[in-house]
C-alpha positions as CSV (number, residue, x, y, z in Angstrom):
1,M,0.0,0.1,0.0
2,P,1.2,3.6,-0.6
3,K,3.3,4.6,2.4
4,A,2.3,8.3,2.2
5,K,-1.4,7.3,2.2
6,F,-1.1,5.2,5.2
7,E,0.9,7.8,7.1
8,G,-1.4,10.7,6.3
9,I,-4.4,8.7,7.7
10,Y,-2.4,7.7,10.8
11,R,-1.4,11.4,11.4
12,S,-4.9,12.7,10.7
13,I,-6.6,10.3,13.3
14,K,-3.8,10.8,15.8
15,Q,-4.2,14.6,15.6
16,K,-7.9,14.3,16.1
17,I,-7.5,12.1,19.1
18,E,-4.9,14.5,20.7
19,A,-7.2,17.4,19.9
20,Q,-10.0,15.5,21.5
21,D,-12.1,15.7,18.5
22,Y,-12.3,11.9,19.3
23,P,-12.5,12.1,23.1
24,Y,-11.2,9.6,25.7
25,Q,-13.4,6.5,25.9
26,S,-15.3,7.5,22.7
27,L,-15.5,5.0,19.8
28,L,-13.9,5.9,16.5
29,P,-16.0,6.1,13.3
30,S,-16.4,2.8,11.7
31,E,-14.1,1.3,9.2
32,N,-16.4,1.9,6.4
33,T,-16.8,5.6,7.5
34,L,-13.1,6.1,7.6
35,I,-12.6,4.3,4.3
36,A,-15.2,6.8,2.6
37,E,-13.7,9.8,4.6
38,Y,-10.1,9.1,3.4
39,G,-10.9,7.5,0.1
40,C,-8.6,4.4,0.7
41,S,-8.7,0.7,1.0
42,R,-9.7,-1.2,4.0
43,N,-6.0,-2.4,4.6
44,T,-4.9,1.0,4.6
45,V,-7.2,2.1,7.3
46,R,-6.3,-1.1,9.3
47,R,-2.5,-0.3,9.0
48,A,-3.1,3.2,10.4
49,L,-5.3,2.0,13.2
50,A,-2.7,-0.8,13.9
51,E,-0.1,1.9,14.5
52,L,-2.3,3.8,16.8
53,S,-3.1,0.8,18.8
54,D,0.7,0.0,19.2
55,E,1.1,3.6,20.5
56,G,-1.6,3.3,23.1
57,Y,-4.1,5.7,21.5
58,I,-6.8,3.3,20.7
59,Q,-7.9,-0.3,21.6
60,P,-10.1,-2.6,19.3
61,I,-13.1,-4.0,21.1
62,Q,-14.5,-7.1,19.7
63,G,-18.0,-6.6,18.5
64,K,-18.1,-3.0,19.4
65,G,-15.5,-1.0,17.3
66,V,-12.3,0.8,18.3
67,R,-12.3,2.8,21.6
68,V,-10.1,5.8,22.3
69,I,-7.9,5.2,25.3
70,Y,-5.5,8.2,25.0
71,Q,-5.6,10.7,27.8
72,P,-3.8,14.0,27.7
73,V,-1.4,14.4,30.6
74,G,-0.5,17.7,32.0
75,K,3.2,17.5,31.2
76,T,5.3,17.1,28.0
77,T,5.3,13.4,27.2
78,F,8.3,11.5,25.7
79,I,7.8,8.1,24.4
80,I,10.0,5.4,25.9
81,G,8.9,2.7,23.4
82,G,9.4,4.7,20.1
83,I,12.2,6.8,18.5
84,E,11.2,10.4,18.2
85,T,13.3,13.5,17.2
86,F,13.1,16.5,19.6
87,Q,11.2,18.5,17.0
88,E,8.7,15.6,16.6
89,T,8.1,15.5,20.3
90,A,7.6,19.2,20.5
91,R,5.2,19.3,17.7
92,R,3.2,16.4,19.2
93,N,3.0,18.4,22.4
94,H,2.2,21.6,20.6
95,L,5.2,23.4,22.0
96,H,7.7,25.9,20.6
97,A,11.2,24.2,20.4
98,V,14.6,25.8,20.2
99,T,18.0,24.0,20.3
100,K,21.3,25.7,21.3
101,V,24.5,23.8,20.5
102,T,27.0,24.3,23.5
103,R,29.6,21.9,22.5
104,F,30.8,20.4,19.2
105,E,34.1,18.8,18.8
106,T,35.9,15.5,17.9
107,V,37.0,13.2,20.7
108,V,38.6,9.6,20.7
109,A,37.0,6.9,23.0
110,D,39.4,5.8,25.7
111,E,39.1,2.5,27.6
112,K,37.0,4.0,30.3
113,F,34.6,5.7,27.9
114,A,34.5,2.7,25.8
115,R,33.2,0.6,28.7
116,E,30.6,3.2,29.4
117,S,29.4,3.8,26.0
118,G,29.8,0.6,24.0
119,F,32.0,2.1,21.5
120,A,35.4,0.6,20.9
121,P,38.6,2.2,22.2
122,G,40.1,4.4,19.6
123,D,36.8,5.2,17.9
124,E,36.7,8.8,16.7
125,L,33.4,10.5,17.9
126,W,31.5,13.6,17.4
127,A,30.8,14.9,20.9
128,V,27.8,17.2,20.8
129,E,26.2,19.0,23.7
130,R,22.8,20.6,23.2
131,V,20.5,22.6,25.4
132,R,16.7,22.1,24.4
133,Y,14.3,24.8,25.1
134,L,10.5,24.4,25.1
135,D,8.4,27.4,25.3
136,G,11.4,29.5,26.3
137,K,12.5,27.2,29.1
138,A,15.8,25.2,29.2
139,L,14.6,21.8,30.0
140,I,16.7,19.2,28.5
141,L,20.6,18.9,28.2
142,D,21.5,16.4,25.5
143,V,25.1,14.9,25.6
144,N,25.5,13.0,22.4
145,Y,28.3,11.0,21.0
146,F,28.0,9.9,17.3
147,L,30.5,7.6,15.5
148,K,32.3,9.9,13.2
149,E,32.9,7.4,10.3
150,F,29.0,7.1,9.8
151,M,28.5,10.9,9.5
152,P,31.6,12.7,8.5
153,G,29.7,15.8,7.3
154,L,28.0,16.7,10.6
155,T,28.1,20.3,11.5
156,P,27.0,22.5,14.5
157,E,24.2,23.9,12.2
158,I,22.8,20.4,11.5
159,A,23.0,19.7,15.2
160,A,21.0,22.8,16.0
161,R,18.3,21.7,13.6
162,S,17.9,17.8,13.7
163,I,20.8,15.2,13.5
164,Y,18.2,12.4,13.1
165,E,16.7,14.1,10.0
166,Y,20.2,14.6,8.6
167,I,20.8,10.8,9.2
168,E,17.7,9.6,7.4
169,N,17.2,12.2,4.7
170,E,20.8,13.2,3.8
171,L,22.8,10.2,4.6
172,G,20.2,7.7,3.9
173,M,21.0,5.6,7.0
174,Q,18.1,3.8,8.8
175,I,17.7,4.3,12.5
176,V,16.2,1.0,13.8
177,T,16.7,0.4,17.5
178,S,17.5,2.3,20.7
179,K,18.2,0.6,24.0
180,R,17.2,2.8,26.8
181,K,17.8,3.1,30.6
182,M,16.0,5.7,32.7
183,T,17.5,6.9,36.0
184,V,17.3,9.7,38.5
185,E,20.6,11.4,39.3
186,R,21.7,14.3,41.4
187,A,22.2,17.4,39.3
188,T,25.7,18.4,38.4
189,I,27.1,21.9,38.3
190,R,26.7,21.7,34.5
191,D,23.0,20.8,34.8
192,E,22.6,23.8,37.2
193,Q,24.4,26.1,34.7
194,R,22.5,24.9,31.5
195,L,19.0,24.1,32.7
196,D,16.1,25.9,34.5
197,L,15.9,23.4,37.4
198,N,13.3,25.4,39.3
199,G,14.9,24.4,42.7
200,Y,15.4,20.7,41.9
201,D,18.7,19.1,42.9
202,C,18.1,16.1,40.6
203,V,17.5,15.3,36.9
204,A,15.9,12.5,35.0
205,V,18.4,10.9,32.8
206,I,17.6,8.8,29.6
207,T,20.6,6.8,28.4
208,N,20.4,5.7,24.7
209,H,22.5,3.1,22.7
210,T,21.1,3.5,19.2
211,F,21.7,1.0,16.2
212,N,21.3,1.2,12.5
213,S,19.8,-1.3,10.0
214,D,23.1,-3.3,10.1
215,G,22.9,-3.7,13.9
216,L,25.8,-1.3,14.5
217,M,25.8,1.1,17.2
218,F,26.3,4.8,16.0
219,E,25.0,6.8,18.9
220,Y,25.5,7.0,22.7
221,T,23.4,9.7,24.4
222,R,22.6,10.8,27.9
223,S,19.6,13.0,27.9
224,R,19.3,15.0,31.3
225,H,15.8,16.3,32.0
226,Q,14.3,18.9,34.3
227,P,12.0,16.6,36.3
228,D,9.0,19.0,36.9
229,Y,8.0,19.2,33.3
230,F,8.2,15.7,31.9
231,C,6.2,12.5,31.7
232,F,7.8,9.3,30.1
233,Q,5.3,7.1,28.7
234,D,4.9,3.7,27.2
235,T,2.1,1.2,26.4
236,A,2.3,-2.2,27.9
237,T,0.1,-5.3,27.1
238,R,-0.1,-8.4,29.2
239,K,1.2,-11.6,27.4
240,K,0.0,-15.0,28.5
């Protein structure tokens, strides 16, 4: 099926759910209604609905239809089980996003950093530090390391926009898997200097090891979040 058609329907329904045009606990229009509305095949609608179900927006109810189970949360939500760019997260939460690059240099992984990051000793890396602003507040400090051989043309200007968009659209590399760990850590002096901590002495830290379609790790990142403004969400299903 045409990818653009499926993605357009998926985004349209998702936006309507987030805007509460389809409120929490309501039933979506029937498949036949959606097919007529979007002028597409049944398989295309089902593909879009399956994606929304995987993301925890809807739940099919046998014999009744498809129920909306998405609930707006008061804070910015970051999806643990998916891979989003910062700009995509900001758009989904209807927030104005700005990125400032505060460090951009080449480093070589030593033995200690290799053990921490998963890179090999001697690997050349881009070391990038970025402060992420949402609606004017400095809320995330991203400390990224990228394998330089995979993206030799990276620049501070690209880093200020979207490194993932550069990887996918310019380099043609597919981002497939990210292994993540979430911890709470005491705020460092650098956190205090860079972020609007609003009195907190701790930050939520998401550690990412990200792999391409060949199963090769190209990124190690530690995202340090001001805790008052964020909610990390996932959707779990019970498997018997």
